[in-house]
ROLUM-883635 format. One record per residue: x, y, z of N, C-alpha, C, O in turn; residue number from 1. Coordinates in nm, 2 decimals, always signed. Example, Ala and Ser with C-alpha at 12.3 -4.5 7.8 and 13.67 -1.06 7.14 Angstrom:
<atoms>
{atom {+1.32 -0.57 +0.78} {+1.23 -0.45 +0.78} {+1.32 -0.33 +0.78} {+1.42 -0.33 +0.85} 1},
{atom {+1.28 -0.22 +0.71} {+1.37 -0.11 +0.71} {+1.29 +0.00 +0.79} {+1.34 +0.11 +0.80} 2},
</atoms>
This chain:
<atoms>
{atom {+9.76 +11.66 +7.57} {+9.79 +11.77 +7.48} {+9.82 +11.89 +7.60} {+9.77 +11.90 +7.71} 1},
{atom {+9.92 +11.97 +7.55} {+9.95 +12.08 +7.64} {+9.86 +12.20 +7.61} {+9.81 +12.22 +7.49} 2},
{atom {+9.85 +12.29 +7.71} {+9.77 +12.41 +7.69} {+9.87 +12.52 +7.62} {+9.93 +12.61 +7.69} 3},
{atom {+9.87 +12.51 +7.48} {+9.95 +12.60 +7.41} {+9.91 +12.61 +7.28} {+9.87 +12.52 +7.21} 4},
{atom {+9.91 +12.74 +7.24} {+9.84 +12.78 +7.11} {+9.95 +12.73 +7.01} {+10.07 +12.73 +7.02} 5},
{atom {+9.89 +12.67 +6.90} {+9.98 +12.60 +6.79} {+10.06 +12.71 +6.70} {+10.16 +12.68 +6.64} 6},
{atom {+10.00 +12.82 +6.71} {+10.05 +12.93 +6.60} {+10.14 +13.02 +6.68} {+10.25 +13.04 +6.63} 7},
{atom {+10.10 +13.08 +6.80} {+10.18 +13.18 +6.86} {+10.28 +13.12 +6.97} {+10.39 +13.17 +7.00} 8},
{atom {+10.23 +13.02 +7.02} {+10.31 +12.94 +7.13} {+10.28 +12.99 +7.27} {+10.34 +12.96 +7.37} 9},
{atom {+10.17 +13.07 +7.27} {+10.13 +13.12 +7.40} {+10.08 +13.01 +7.49} {+10.02 +12.91 +7.45} 10},
{atom {+10.12 +13.03 +7.61} {+10.09 +12.91 +7.72} {+10.07 +12.96 +7.84} {+10.09 +13.08 +7.86} 11},
{atom {+10.03 +12.87 +7.95} {+9.99 +12.92 +8.09} {+10.09 +12.99 +8.14} {+10.21 +12.96 +8.12} 12},
{atom {+10.06 +13.10 +8.19} {+10.15 +13.19 +8.29} {+10.12 +13.18 +8.42} {+10.01 +13.14 +8.46} 13},
{atom {+10.21 +13.22 +8.51} {+10.17 +13.23 +8.65} {+10.21 +13.37 +8.72} {+10.30 +13.44 +8.67} 14},
{atom {+10.13 +13.39 +8.83} {+10.15 +13.52 +8.89} {+10.07 +13.51 +9.03} {+10.04 +13.41 +9.09} 15},
{atom {+10.06 +13.63 +9.06} {+9.99 +13.65 +9.21} {+9.84 +13.66 +9.19} {+9.79 +13.71 +9.09} 16},
{atom {+9.75 +13.61 +9.29} {+9.62 +13.65 +9.32} {+9.62 +13.76 +9.44} {+9.66 +13.72 +9.55} 17},
{atom {+9.58 +13.88 +9.42} {+9.60 +13.98 +9.52} {+9.46 +14.00 +9.59} {+9.37 +14.05 +9.52} 18},
{atom {+9.45 +13.97 +9.71} {+9.32 +14.00 +9.78} {+9.29 +14.15 +9.82} {+9.37 +14.24 +9.78} 19},
{atom {+9.19 +14.18 +9.89} {+9.15 +14.31 +9.93} {+9.26 +14.36 +10.03} {+9.29 +14.48 +10.04} 20},
{atom {+9.30 +14.28 +10.11} {+9.40 +14.31 +10.22} {+9.54 +14.29 +10.17} {+9.63 +14.29 +10.25} 21},
{atom {+9.56 +14.29 +10.04} {+9.68 +14.28 +9.96} {+9.77 +14.16 +9.99} {+9.90 +14.17 +9.99} 22},
{atom {+9.71 +14.03 +10.03} {+9.79 +13.92 +10.05} {+9.81 +13.86 +9.91} {+9.72 +13.88 +9.82} 23},
{atom {+9.92 +13.79 +9.89} {+9.94 +13.74 +9.76} {+9.94 +13.60 +9.76} {+10.02 +13.55 +9.84} 24},
{atom {+9.87 +13.52 +9.68} {+9.88 +13.37 +9.66} {+9.89 +13.35 +9.50} {+9.83 +13.42 +9.42} 25},
{atom {+9.96 +13.24 +9.49} {+9.99 +13.20 +9.35} {+9.88 +13.16 +9.27} {+9.80 +13.09 +9.33} 26},
{atom {+9.87 +13.19 +9.15} {+9.76 +13.16 +9.06} {+9.83 +13.14 +8.91} {+9.95 +13.17 +8.88} 27},
{atom {+9.73 +13.07 +8.82} {+9.78 +13.04 +8.69} {+9.69 +13.13 +8.60} {+9.57 +13.13 +8.62} 28},
{atom {+9.75 +13.20 +8.50} {+9.66 +13.24 +8.40} {+9.66 +13.16 +8.26} {+9.75 +13.16 +8.18} 29},
{atom {+9.53 +13.10 +8.25} {+9.53 +13.00 +8.15} {+9.49 +13.06 +8.02} {+9.41 +13.15 +8.02} 30},
{atom {+9.55 +13.02 +7.90} {+9.51 +13.06 +7.77} {+9.38 +13.01 +7.72} {+9.35 +12.89 +7.75} 31},
{atom {+9.30 +13.11 +7.65} {+9.18 +13.08 +7.62} {+9.18 +13.01 +7.49} {+9.19 +13.08 +7.39} 32},
{atom {+9.18 +12.86 +7.48} {+9.21 +12.79 +7.36} {+9.07 +12.76 +7.30} {+8.97 +12.75 +7.36} 33},
{atom {+9.08 +12.74 +7.16} {+8.97 +12.72 +7.08} {+9.01 +12.62 +6.98} {+9.12 +12.64 +6.92} 34},
{atom {+8.92 +12.52 +6.95} {+8.96 +12.42 +6.84} {+8.90 +12.47 +6.72} {+8.78 +12.51 +6.73} 35},
{atom {+8.96 +12.48 +6.60} {+8.92 +12.52 +6.48} {+8.95 +12.45 +6.37} {+9.07 +12.42 +6.36} 36},
{atom {+8.88 +12.42 +6.28} {+8.91 +12.35 +6.14} {+8.92 +12.46 +6.05} {+8.83 +12.55 +6.03} 37},
{atom {+9.04 +12.47 +5.98} {+9.07 +12.57 +5.87} {+9.11 +12.50 +5.75} {+9.18 +12.40 +5.75} 38},
{atom {+9.05 +12.55 +5.63} {+9.08 +12.51 +5.51} {+9.21 +12.57 +5.44} {+9.23 +12.70 +5.45} 39},
{atom {+9.30 +12.49 +5.39} {+9.41 +12.55 +5.32} {+9.39 +12.54 +5.18} {+9.40 +12.43 +5.13} 40},
{atom {+9.36 +12.65 +5.09} {+9.33 +12.62 +4.95} {+9.43 +12.59 +4.87} {+9.41 +12.52 +4.77} 41},
{atom {+9.56 +12.63 +4.90} {+9.68 +12.59 +4.84} {+9.70 +12.43 +4.82} {+9.72 +12.36 +4.72} 42},
{atom {+9.67 +12.39 +4.94} {+9.70 +12.23 +4.97} {+9.58 +12.15 +4.95} {+9.59 +12.03 +4.95} 43},
{atom {+9.46 +12.22 +4.93} {+9.34 +12.14 +4.91} {+9.31 +12.06 +5.03} {+9.27 +11.94 +5.00} 44},
{atom {+9.32 +12.09 +5.16} {+9.30 +12.02 +5.26} {+9.25 +12.09 +5.39} {+9.28 +12.21 +5.40} 45},
{atom {+9.19 +12.03 +5.48} {+9.16 +12.09 +5.61} {+9.25 +12.06 +5.70} {+9.32 +11.97 +5.69} 46},
{atom {+9.26 +12.15 +5.81} {+9.37 +12.14 +5.93} {+9.30 +12.18 +6.04} {+9.22 +12.27 +6.04} 47},
{atom {+9.32 +12.09 +6.16} {+9.25 +12.12 +6.28} {+9.35 +12.18 +6.36} {+9.46 +12.13 +6.39} 48},
{atom {+9.32 +12.30 +6.41} {+9.41 +12.39 +6.49} {+9.35 +12.41 +6.63} {+9.23 +12.42 +6.65} 49},
{atom {+9.44 +12.42 +6.74} {+9.40 +12.46 +6.87} {+9.49 +12.58 +6.91} {+9.60 +12.58 +6.96} 50},
{atom {+9.40 +12.71 +6.87} {+9.47 +12.81 +6.89} {+9.38 +12.91 +7.00} {+9.27 +12.88 +7.05} 51},
{atom {+9.46 +13.03 +7.02} {+9.40 +13.11 +7.13} {+9.28 +13.18 +7.05} {+9.27 +13.18 +6.93} 52},
{atom {+9.20 +13.24 +7.15} {+9.09 +13.33 +7.09} {+9.14 +13.44 +7.02} {+9.09 +13.48 +6.91} 53},
{atom {+9.25 +13.51 +7.09} {+9.32 +13.61 +7.01} {+9.37 +13.58 +6.88} {+9.35 +13.65 +6.78} 54},
{atom {+9.43 +13.48 +6.87} {+9.50 +13.43 +6.72} {+9.38 +13.39 +6.64} {+9.39 +13.40 +6.52} 55},
{atom {+9.27 +13.35 +6.69} {+9.14 +13.31 +6.59} {+9.10 +13.45 +6.54} {+9.07 +13.46 +6.42} 56},
{atom {+9.11 +13.55 +6.61} {+9.05 +13.70 +6.56} {+9.16 +13.74 +6.44} {+9.12 +13.78 +6.33} 57},
{atom {+9.28 +13.73 +6.47} {+9.39 +13.76 +6.38} {+9.39 +13.67 +6.25} {+9.41 +13.71 +6.14} 58},
{atom {+9.35 +13.54 +6.28} {+9.36 +13.45 +6.18} {+9.24 +13.48 +6.06} {+9.26 +13.46 +5.94} 59},
{atom {+9.12 +13.52 +6.13} {+9.01 +13.57 +6.04} {+9.03 +13.70 +5.97} {+8.98 +13.72 +5.86} 60},
{atom {+9.11 +13.77 +6.02} {+9.16 +13.90 +5.97} {+9.27 +13.88 +5.85} {+9.25 +13.93 +5.74} 61},
{atom {+9.38 +13.81 +5.89} {+9.50 +13.81 +5.79} {+9.50 +13.68 +5.70} {+9.54 +13.69 +5.59} 62},
{atom {+9.46 +13.56 +5.77} {+9.46 +13.45 +5.70} {+9.58 +13.35 +5.75} {+9.67 +13.39 +5.83} 63},
{atom {+9.56 +13.22 +5.71} {+9.63 +13.12 +5.79} {+9.79 +13.14 +5.75} {+9.88 +13.15 +5.83} 64},
{atom {+9.82 +13.15 +5.61} {+9.94 +13.14 +5.56} {+10.02 +13.24 +5.61} {+10.14 +13.22 +5.64} 65},
{atom {+9.97 +13.38 +5.62} {+10.05 +13.49 +5.67} {+10.08 +13.47 +5.82} {+10.19 +13.51 +5.87} 66},
{atom {+9.99 +13.43 +5.89} {+10.02 +13.40 +6.02} {+10.11 +13.31 +6.06} {+10.17 +13.32 +6.17} 67},
{atom {+10.12 +13.19 +5.98} {+10.23 +13.08 +6.00} {+10.36 +13.14 +5.97} {+10.45 +13.12 +6.04} 68},
{atom {+10.36 +13.22 +5.87} {+10.50 +13.27 +5.81} {+10.54 +13.38 +5.92} {+10.66 +13.38 +5.95} 69},
{atom {+10.46 +13.46 +5.98} {+10.51 +13.57 +6.08} {+10.56 +13.50 +6.20} {+10.66 +13.54 +6.26} 70},
{atom {+10.50 +13.39 +6.24} {+10.55 +13.33 +6.37} {+10.64 +13.21 +6.36} {+10.66 +13.13 +6.46} 71},
{atom {+10.68 +13.19 +6.23} {+10.79 +13.09 +6.20} {+10.73 +12.95 +6.21} {+10.81 +12.85 +6.23} 72},
{atom {+10.61 +12.92 +6.18} {+10.56 +12.80 +6.19} {+10.56 +12.73 +6.05} {+10.56 +12.80 +5.95} 73},
{atom {+10.55 +12.60 +6.05} {+10.57 +12.52 +5.90} {+10.42 +12.46 +5.89} {+10.37 +12.40 +5.98} 74},
{atom {+10.36 +12.49 +5.76} {+10.21 +12.44 +5.73} {+10.22 +12.29 +5.72} {+10.13 +12.22 +5.77} 75},
{atom {+10.33 +12.23 +5.67} {+10.35 +12.08 +5.65} {+10.35 +12.00 +5.78} {+10.30 +11.88 +5.78} 76},
{atom {+10.39 +12.05 +5.90} {+10.37 +12.01 +6.02} {+10.22 +11.97 +6.08} {+10.20 +11.88 +6.15} 77},
{atom {+10.13 +12.06 +6.03} {+9.99 +12.04 +6.08} {+9.94 +11.93 +6.03} {+9.96 +11.90 +5.91} 78},
{atom {+9.85 +11.86 +6.11} {+9.79 +11.75 +6.07} {+9.63 +11.77 +6.05} {+9.58 +11.88 +6.09} 79},
{atom {+9.56 +11.68 +5.98} {+9.44 +11.71 +5.95} {+9.36 +11.66 +6.07} {+9.24 +11.67 +6.06} 80},
</atoms>
């Protein structure tokens, strides 16, 4: 499974690690992914999501349905 948020699509980015002497070496910025089980009351089922910690905060605030609609995701594609 790839390191990608299932809602926002956020994934690993790359950039430079800069030392004190200002030497640059390549590094990766990994996404902080969290596995979370969410209940969908409309469909009366549980869904397991692998989302970033930032999306988890937003999900708690706004709800699953509105987030999926905003990011253009389909609820039927999610598996239990």
